[in-house]
C-alpha positions, 0 to 999 in steps of 0.5 A: 370891086366897089369902084363903080360906086365912087361917083355915087358916093361923091355925088352924095357927098357933094349934095350934102356939102351943098346943103350944109353950106346953104344952111350955114351961109343963109343967116349971114347973107339973107335979108334982115328985115325983122318986124313984130309979126315975123318974130311972133309965133304963128297961130290961127288967130293972126291978123291977115295982111290986107288983100290986094285991090285987084281980085286978091284972096285965097286960091281955090282948092281945085288948083291944088288938086290939079297940081297933085294929079299932075304930079301923080301922072308925072310919077306914073310916067317916070315909072313906066318909061324904064319899062318902055325902054326894056320891054323885050328883056322883061318878058311876061313878068314885065307885062304883068307888073306894068298891067298891075301898076296901071290898074292900081293907078286906074283905080286911084283915078276912078276914085278921084273922079267919083269923089269929084276931084276932076270937077271944076265948080 
């Protein structure tokens, strides 16, 4: 009765084994270039390293906002794809669920747009 779940359990065991192996072997094979700055505790007042001559500096926050919006749109597509595949089988319930899902994302997008999340200064 539980035979269909054996591949899933094996996949989880393999993933856990790989994660445990990676954590256990990393200190043994990783680089060992320690210095005073790496051994000190991180605090806000730490001296920054020198900036590169060719236009180095902090990245604008707009790049991070764009990346987050891309991830949200990507997740939206991941959830809409199964509906597109089985739209006939879901019937009216599926249509209502997808409309509510799209409206929820639409309100979130409208909020980000009104707050200026899509504006590049």
